[in-house]
VOPAGU-2260 file (C-alpha; in pm, 1 decimal, decimal comma):
REM VOPAGU-2260
SITE   aa  ch    i         X         Y         Z
SITE  UNK   A    0  -12478,8   -1268,7    -591,0
SITE  UNK   A    1  -12473,6   -1592,8    -748,8
SITE  UNK   A    2  -12495,4   -1860,1    -481,3
SITE  UNK   A    3  -12167,3   -2058,3    -599,8
SITE  UNK   A    4  -11982,9   -1764,1    -550,8
SITE  UNK   A    5  -12100,6   -1681,1    -198,5
SITE  UNK   A    6  -11965,0   -1767,5     140,7
SITE  UNK   A    7  -12171,6   -1718,0     447,0
SITE  UNK   A    8  -11949,8   -1621,7     736,4
SITE  UNK   A    9  -12070,2   -1784,5    1047,4
SITE  UNK   A   10  -12334,2   -1930,0     844,9
SITE  UNK   A   11  -12546,0   -1615,5     809,1
SITE  UNK   A   12  -12332,6   -1344,3     650,3
SITE  UNK   A   13  -12304,8   -1379,9     277,6
SITE  UNK   A   14  -11987,0   -1257,3     107,0
SITE  UNK   A   15  -11863,5   -1289,0    -209,8
SITE  UNK   A   16  -11579,3   -1527,8    -249,6
SITE  UNK   A   17  -11374,9   -1257,2    -452,4
SITE  UNK   A   18  -11298,3   -1007,5    -159,9
SITE  UNK   A   19  -11066,8    -723,6    -135,6
SITE  UNK   A   20  -10735,5    -682,8      55,6
SITE  UNK   A   21  -10697,2    -305,0     173,6
SITE  UNK   A   22  -10334,2    -345,0     305,2
SITE  UNK   A   23  -10194,0    -213,3     -21,9
SITE  UNK   A   24  -10395,9     106,6      25,4
SITE  UNK   A   25  -10116,6     257,8     254,7
SITE  UNK   A   26   -9765,6     407,6     236,8
SITE  UNK   A   27   -9440,6     218,7     190,0
SITE  UNK   A   28   -9394,8     -40,6     412,4
SITE  UNK   A   29   -9771,2     -33,7     530,4
SITE  UNK   A   30   -9680,9     275,5     717,7
SITE  UNK   A   31   -9900,2     605,7     676,8
SITE  UNK   A   32  -10156,5     696,6     415,6
SITE  UNK   A   33  -10097,7     636,3      57,1
SITE  UNK   A   34   -9924,9     891,3    -155,9
SITE  UNK   A   35  -10251,7     921,6    -352,6
SITE  UNK   A   36  -10554,1     902,7    -119,3
SITE  UNK   A   37  -10803,5     978,4    -376,3
SITE  UNK   A   38  -10698,2     689,2    -598,8
SITE  UNK   A   39  -10711,6     439,4    -288,6
SITE  UNK   A   40  -11083,1     584,3    -243,7
SITE  UNK   A   41  -11169,5     529,5    -621,5
SITE  UNK   A   42  -11024,8     145,4    -584,1
SITE  UNK   A   43  -11213,1      83,8    -288,7
SITE  UNK   A   44  -11563,7     193,9    -445,3
SITE  UNK   A   45  -11473,7      48,3    -769,8
SITE  UNK   A   46  -11441,6    -283,0    -567,5
SITE  UNK   A   47  -11792,3    -233,3    -408,1
SITE  UNK   A   48  -11925,0    -139,9    -793,4
SITE  UNK   A   49  -11768,7    -479,9    -928,5
SITE  UNK   A   50  -11966,2    -687,5    -653,3
SITE  UNK   A   51  -11708,8    -722,4    -405,5
SITE  UNK   A   52  -11869,0    -672,2     -58,1
SITE  UNK   A   53  -11616,4    -787,4     163,9
SITE  UNK   A   54  -11311,9    -568,4     265,8
SITE  UNK   A   55  -11028,2    -680,8     477,2
SITE  UNK   A   56  -10821,1    -449,9     691,5
SITE  UNK   A   57  -10629,7    -429,3    1015,8
SITE  UNK   A   58  -10571,8    -179,0    1273,1
SITE  UNK   A   59  -10220,8    -182,8    1202,2
SITE  UNK   A   60  -10228,5     -77,1     855,4
SITE  UNK   A   61  -10108,0     278,5     876,6
SITE  UNK   A   62  -10141,1     207,2    1161,4
SITE  UNK   A   63  -10526,8     340,1    1144,7
SITE  UNK   A   64  -10499,6     507,8     819,2
SITE  UNK   A   65  -10630,6     221,9     613,4
SITE  UNK   A   66  -10956,0     170,5     814,1
SITE  UNK   A   67  -11007,0     568,5     801,0
SITE  UNK   A   68  -10967,9     543,9     428,8
SITE  UNK   A   69  -11212,7     272,4     374,4
SITE  UNK   A   70  -11451,8     470,5     567,8
SITE  UNK   A   71  -11364,9     773,6     389,3
SITE  UNK   A   72  -11473,1     588,7      70,0
SITE  UNK   A   73  -11751,4     388,8     137,1
SITE  UNK   A   74  -11948,7     509,3     466,5
SITE  UNK   A   75  -12246,8     538,9     476,3
SITE  UNK   A   76  -12172,6     151,9     350,4
SITE  UNK   A   77  -12396,8     -10,7      88,9
SITE  UNK   A   78  -12627,2    -254,6     212,0
SITE  UNK   A   79  -12453,2    -593,4     240,1
SITE  UNK   A   80  -12105,5    -440,1     257,3
SITE  UNK   A   81  -11886,2    -630,3     545,8
SITE  UNK   A   82  -11601,7    -508,9     700,1
SITE  UNK   A   83  -11324,3    -723,8     848,1
SITE  UNK   A   84  -11045,6    -591,4    1056,6
SITE  UNK   A   85  -10818,2    -723,7    1300,1
SITE  UNK   A   86  -10652,0    -679,4    1618,6
SITE  UNK   A   87  -10341,6    -786,8    1835,9
SITE  UNK   A   88  -10017,7    -670,7    1638,0
SITE  UNK   A   89   -9848,7    -348,7    1742,6
SITE  UNK   A   90   -9644,0    -145,5    1507,6
SITE  UNK   A   91   -9368,0      58,8    1607,1
SITE  UNK   A   92   -9252,3     398,6    1432,4
SITE  UNK   A   93   -9137,3     395,7    1068,2
SITE  UNK   A   94   -9215,0     161,6     755,1
SITE  UNK   A   95   -9177,8    -206,1     801,2
SITE  UNK   A   96   -8862,0    -376,4     644,1
SITE  UNK   A   97   -8751,3    -744,9     609,6
SITE  UNK   A   98   -8469,1    -680,5     844,3
SITE  UNK   A   99   -8702,3    -495,0    1077,1
SITE  UNK   A  100   -9064,4    -537,7    1048,7
SITE  UNK   A  101   -9132,2    -320,0    1350,2
SITE  UNK   A  102   -9417,3    -542,0    1469,3
SITE  UNK   A  103   -9497,3    -706,8    1824,2
SITE  UNK   A  104   -9798,4    -913,0    1929,1
SITE  UNK   A  105  -10031,9    -779,6    2198,7
SITE  UNK   A  106  -10340,8   -1004,5    2283,9
SITE  UNK   A  107  -10403,1    -863,1    2626,1
SITE  UNK   A  108  -10754,6    -755,5    2734,5
SITE  UNK   A  109  -10653,0    -412,0    2765,6
SITE  UNK   A  110  -10527,2    -368,3    2404,5
SITE  UNK   A  111  -10787,9    -557,6    2246,6
SITE  UNK   A  112  -11056,4    -334,0    2413,3
SITE  UNK   A  113  -10853,7     -21,4    2310,6
SITE  UNK   A  114  -10822,0    -157,0    1962,5
SITE  UNK   A  115  -11166,6    -236,4    1889,4
SITE  UNK   A  116  -11288,6     112,1    2018,9
SITE  UNK   A  117  -11016,7     261,6    1766,3
SITE  UNK   A  118  -11135,3      65,1    1470,8
SITE  UNK   A  119  -11505,9     129,7    1524,9
SITE  UNK   A  120  -11415,2     502,5    1558,4
SITE  UNK   A  121  -11200,6     516,9    1232,7
SITE  UNK   A  122  -11455,4     274,8    1039,9
SITE  UNK   A  123  -11780,4     478,1    1160,3
SITE  UNK   A  124  -11925,7     130,2    1268,2
SITE  UNK   A  125  -12128,0      59,7    1572,1
SITE  UNK   A  126  -12055,8    -317,4    1518,5
SITE  UNK   A  127  -11759,1    -482,8    1313,8
SITE  UNK   A  128  -11889,5    -777,4    1129,7
SITE  UNK   A  129  -11581,0    -966,1    1131,2
SITE  UNK   A  130  -11316,6    -907,3    1420,1
SITE  UNK   A  131  -10999,9   -1119,6    1385,3
SITE  UNK   A  132  -10721,8   -1216,6    1603,2
SITE  UNK   A  133  -10450,9   -1073,2    1382,3
SITE  UNK   A  134  -10173,3   -1300,1    1571,0
SITE  UNK   A  135  -10172,8   -1525,5    1880,0
SITE  UNK   A  136   -9929,9   -1335,5    2132,3
SITE  UNK   A  137   -9708,2   -1592,2    2308,4
SITE  UNK   A  138   -9718,9   -1439,0    2627,6
SITE  UNK   A  139  -10102,1   -1464,0    2670,1
SITE  UNK   A  140  -10295,5   -1774,4    2632,0
SITE  UNK   A  141  -10520,8   -1783,6    2324,7
SITE  UNK   A  142  -10807,5   -1870,7    2561,1
SITE  UNK   A  143  -10748,1   -1529,5    2768,7
SITE  UNK   A  144  -10739,0   -1348,1    2436,6
SITE  UNK   A  145  -11044,8   -1482,3    2276,1
SITE  UNK   A  146  -11248,2   -1449,3    2579,1
SITE  UNK   A  147  -11205,3   -1082,5    2530,6
SITE  UNK   A  148  -11333,8   -1128,0    2188,4
SITE  UNK   A  149  -11648,7   -1325,2    2316,6
SITE  UNK   A  150  -11702,4   -1056,8    2577,4
SITE  UNK   A  151  -11715,3    -793,8    2294,1
SITE  UNK   A  152  -11955,3   -1006,2    2085,6
SITE  UNK   A  153  -12180,8   -1024,1    2389,5
SITE  UNK   A  154  -12166,2    -631,8    2410,4
SITE  UNK   A  155  -12277,9    -587,5    2056,3
SITE  UNK   A  156  -11945,0    -477,1    1932,3
SITE  UNK   A  157  -11834,3    -766,1    1730,6
SITE  UNK   A  158  -12088,8    -976,6    1508,8
SITE  UNK   A  159  -11823,1   -1284,2    1412,0
SITE  UNK   A  160  -11502,4   -1377,8    1531,5
SITE  UNK   A  161  -11180,8   -1495,2    1327,0
SITE  UNK   A  162  -10821,6   -1598,1    1371,1
SITE  UNK   A  163  -10532,8   -1544,7    1152,2
SITE  UNK   A  164  -10193,8   -1755,6    1118,2
SITE  UNK   A  165  -10320,6   -2038,7    1349,2
SITE  UNK   A  166  -10275,6   -2406,9    1348,6
SITE  UNK   A  167  -10572,7   -2666,6    1396,1
SITE  UNK   A  168  -10476,7   -2698,1    1779,9
SITE  UNK   A  169  -10520,4   -2305,8    1805,9
SITE  UNK   A  170  -10818,5   -2313,2    1655,2
SITE  UNK   A  171  -10969,1   -2586,4    1872,3
SITE  UNK   A  172  -10852,7   -2401,8    2183,9
SITE  UNK   A  173  -11015,1   -2079,6    2060,3
SITE  UNK   A  174  -11353,7   -2283,5    1976,1
SITE  UNK   A  175  -11334,5   -2408,2    2319,6
SITE  UNK   A  176  -11437,2   -2039,4    2435,8
SITE  UNK   A  177  -11637,1   -1910,3    2143,9
SITE  UNK   A  178  -11769,2   -1987,8    1781,9
SITE  UNK   A  179  -11509,8   -1908,5    1524,3
SITE  UNK   A  180  -11601,9   -1787,3    1187,3
SITE  UNK   A  181  -11273,0   -1742,8     993,9
SITE  UNK   A  182  -10941,5   -1851,3     985,2
SITE  UNK   A  183  -10699,3   -1616,6     798,1
SITE  UNK   A  184  -10372,2   -1811,3     708,7
SITE  UNK   A  185  -10065,1   -1752,3     445,9
SITE  UNK   A  186  -10178,9   -2002,4     145,4
SITE  UNK   A  187  -10149,1   -1987,6    -211,0
SITE  UNK   A  188   -9998,2   -2213,2    -550,0
SITE  UNK   A  189   -9657,3   -2176,9    -393,7
SITE  UNK   A  190   -9725,2   -2197,8     -18,1
SITE  UNK   A  191   -9936,0   -2480,8     102,5
SITE  UNK   A  192   -9812,2   -2532,6     448,5
SITE  UNK   A  193  -10148,9   -2510,8     598,4
SITE  UNK   A  194  -10338,0   -2812,0     425,8
SITE  UNK   A  195  -10450,1   -2946,2     753,6
SITE  UNK   A  196  -10590,3   -2602,0     855,5
SITE  UNK   A  197  -10790,2   -2570,7     535,3
SITE  UNK   A  198  -10899,3   -2936,7     565,6
SITE  UNK   A  199  -11043,2   -2867,3     956,4
SITE  UNK   A  200  -11211,1   -2513,1     835,9
SITE  UNK   A  201  -11387,5   -2717,5     569,5
SITE  UNK   A  202  -11514,5   -2988,9     800,0
SITE  UNK   A  203  -11623,5   -2733,0    1050,4
SITE  UNK   A  204  -11792,1   -2456,6     858,1
SITE  UNK   A  205  -11521,1   -2204,4     871,3
SITE  UNK   A  206  -11455,1   -1974,4     609,8
SITE  UNK   A  207  -11088,0   -1985,0     498,1
SITE  UNK   A  208  -10904,0   -1648,9     380,6
SITE  UNK   A  209  -10585,3   -1736,1     238,8
SITE  UNK   A  210  -10361,9   -1398,6     261,1
SITE  UNK   A  211  -10091,5   -1340,6      20,7
SITE  UNK   A  212  -10297,1   -1551,3    -255,6
SITE  UNK   A  213  -10064,6   -1404,1    -573,5
SITE  UNK   A  214   -9737,6   -1466,9    -361,7
SITE  UNK   A  215   -9679,3   -1132,0    -466,4
SITE  UNK   A  216   -9631,8   -1179,7    -830,8
SITE  UNK   A  217   -9393,0   -1454,2    -808,0
SITE  UNK   A  218   -9650,6   -1719,8    -936,7
SITE  UNK   A  219   -9647,8   -1558,6   -1266,5
SITE  UNK   A  220   -9293,6   -1699,3   -1330,7
SITE  UNK   A  221   -9414,3   -2033,1   -1286,4
SITE  UNK   A  222   -9400,5   -2216,6   -1647,4
SITE  UNK   A  223   -9702,9   -2458,2   -1527,9
SITE  UNK   A  224   -9906,4   -2139,8   -1450,0
SITE  UNK   A  225   -9821,2   -1952,1   -1764,1
SITE  UNK   A  226   -9915,9   -2230,4   -1975,3
SITE  UNK   A  227  -10244,2   -2278,9   -1820,8
SITE  UNK   A  228  -10301,9   -1881,6   -1842,8
SITE  UNK   A  229  -10224,2   -1918,5   -2225,8
SITE  UNK   A  230  -10454,5   -2196,9   -2266,8
SITE  UNK   A  231  -10751,7   -2017,3   -2087,7
SITE  UNK   A  232  -10662,1   -1659,8   -2234,7
SITE  UNK   A  233  -10616,0   -1556,1   -1859,4
SITE  UNK   A  234  -10336,7   -1371,6   -1685,9
SITE  UNK   A  235  -10116,7   -1589,8   -1403,6
SITE  UNK   A  236  -10282,5   -1373,8   -1129,6
SITE  UNK   A  237  -10628,2   -1509,3   -1261,1
SITE  UNK   A  238  -10508,4   -1854,0   -1268,7
SITE  UNK   A  239  -10385,4   -1845,0    -896,0
SITE  UNK   A  240  -10665,6   -1685,4    -754,0
SITE  UNK   A  241  -10922,5   -1960,4    -947,8
SITE  UNK   A  242  -10686,8   -2240,2    -828,7
SITE  UNK   A  243  -10774,6   -2089,8    -478,4
SITE  UNK   A  244  -11139,6   -2064,7    -562,2
SITE  UNK   A  245  -11176,8   -2399,4    -690,3
SITE  UNK   A  246  -10960,9   -2561,1    -438,1
SITE  UNK   A  247  -11234,2   -2540,9    -155,5
SITE  UNK   A  248  -11577,5   -2379,8    -164,5
SITE  UNK   A  249  -11466,0   -2272,3     207,2
SITE  UNK   A  250  -11207,1   -2022,5      49,2
SITE  UNK   A  251  -11266,9   -1638,9       9,3
SITE  UNK   A  252  -10980,1   -1480,0    -151,3
SITE  UNK   A  253  -10856,0   -1133,2    -105,8
SITE  UNK   A  254  -10619,4   -1017,2    -333,5
SITE  UNK   A  255  -10499,0    -624,5    -291,8
SITE  UNK   A  256  -10369,7    -373,8    -526,4
SITE  UNK   A  257  -10372,2      -2,9    -577,1
SITE  UNK   A  258  -10468,6     -18,2    -918,9
SITE  UNK   A  259  -10831,5     -44,5   -1069,9
SITE  UNK   A  260  -10728,9    -210,8   -1367,2
SITE  UNK   A  261  -10547,1    -495,5   -1157,7
SITE  UNK   A  262  -10868,4    -477,4    -933,6
SITE  UNK   A  263  -11091,9    -566,3   -1222,7
SITE  UNK   A  264  -10839,7    -821,0   -1397,2
SITE  UNK   A  265  -10856,8    -992,2   -1043,4
SITE  UNK   A  266  -11257,6   -1013,9   -1015,3
SITE  UNK   A  267  -11276,6   -1144,6   -1351,5
SITE  UNK   A  268  -11097,2   -1451,7   -1159,1
SITE  UNK   A  269  -11439,3   -1554,5   -1067,2
SITE  UNK   A  270  -11525,9   -1642,4   -1444,8
SITE  UNK   A  271  -11196,3   -1852,0   -1487,4
SITE  UNK   A  272  -11280,3   -2236,0   -1494,0
SITE  UNK   A  273  -11007,3   -2454,4   -1464,6
SITE  UNK   A  274  -11029,1   -2776,8   -1606,5
SITE  UNK   A  275  -10927,6   -3128,4   -1423,2
SITE  UNK   A  276  -10613,8   -3141,2   -1615,4
SITE  UNK   A  277  -10523,5   -2789,6   -1543,8
SITE  UNK   A  278  -10596,2   -2846,7   -1180,1
SITE  UNK   A  279  -10401,5   -3157,3   -1173,0
SITE  UNK   A  280  -10094,4   -2970,7   -1350,0
SITE  UNK   A  281  -10130,0   -2687,2   -1072,7
SITE  UNK   A  282  -10146,2   -2936,1    -798,5
SITE  UNK   A  283   -9827,9   -3074,1    -859,8
SITE  UNK   A  284   -9622,2   -2775,5    -862,6
SITE  UNK   A  285   -9378,0   -2777,1    -621,6
SITE  UNK   A  286   -9467,3   -2619,2    -290,4
């Protein structure tokens, strides 16, 4: 990998800054397996062939099906492949909807320990490269939950620890217990409420993983994005991803797709170079 396209998670784990978010390789509402598991496995294998070596998943995607499909497609894993998964959420039965997401938080020691054993089994791993707290449970202090992660790292089941959807204070509280390698928050051209978190990550050698990087395609409707894309002979999605990659060297993007064509287009965003004029126009978009 070209060094400029690499982030070293925890200072020692090199990953391509173009990762892959596997959540879309599930059924509707992130429930159950995808309709075409063969296609899902093909997408994952193509990602690896394209040089993507960081796959992001979670135990609640399916739940469990997403991790299983990743192992079916990629195990035994090619050298250098990094799998990041998460724990801390619980899914009720049935597909998630806007009105009824069917998700609750559980940061208890019992839940986290049960979750990692399931993830290790489904992913066919002895140690998870990056284990992330999916959400902070309001009923359990973040220090208490992260102490379980610290213990699991000491037991050799975790290499690095990450957080998701946290503010700066929560990151600092977690850091009082153990080193934090990554933070995964919602962040994209249209949603920038976590600018302070990104700045903190940059200042503290924490990799920042923006989820929902393409705003579910809504960014394609922006005249600013479309204008930049036309000038660069790129797609709107490539522009949005390139902006994230040029926004900070701490960023690892994880666009997800169930299409090999879209996957290949996303990876080409690594080649898109935005000019200072382009960057200024995109920065001025209304958040």
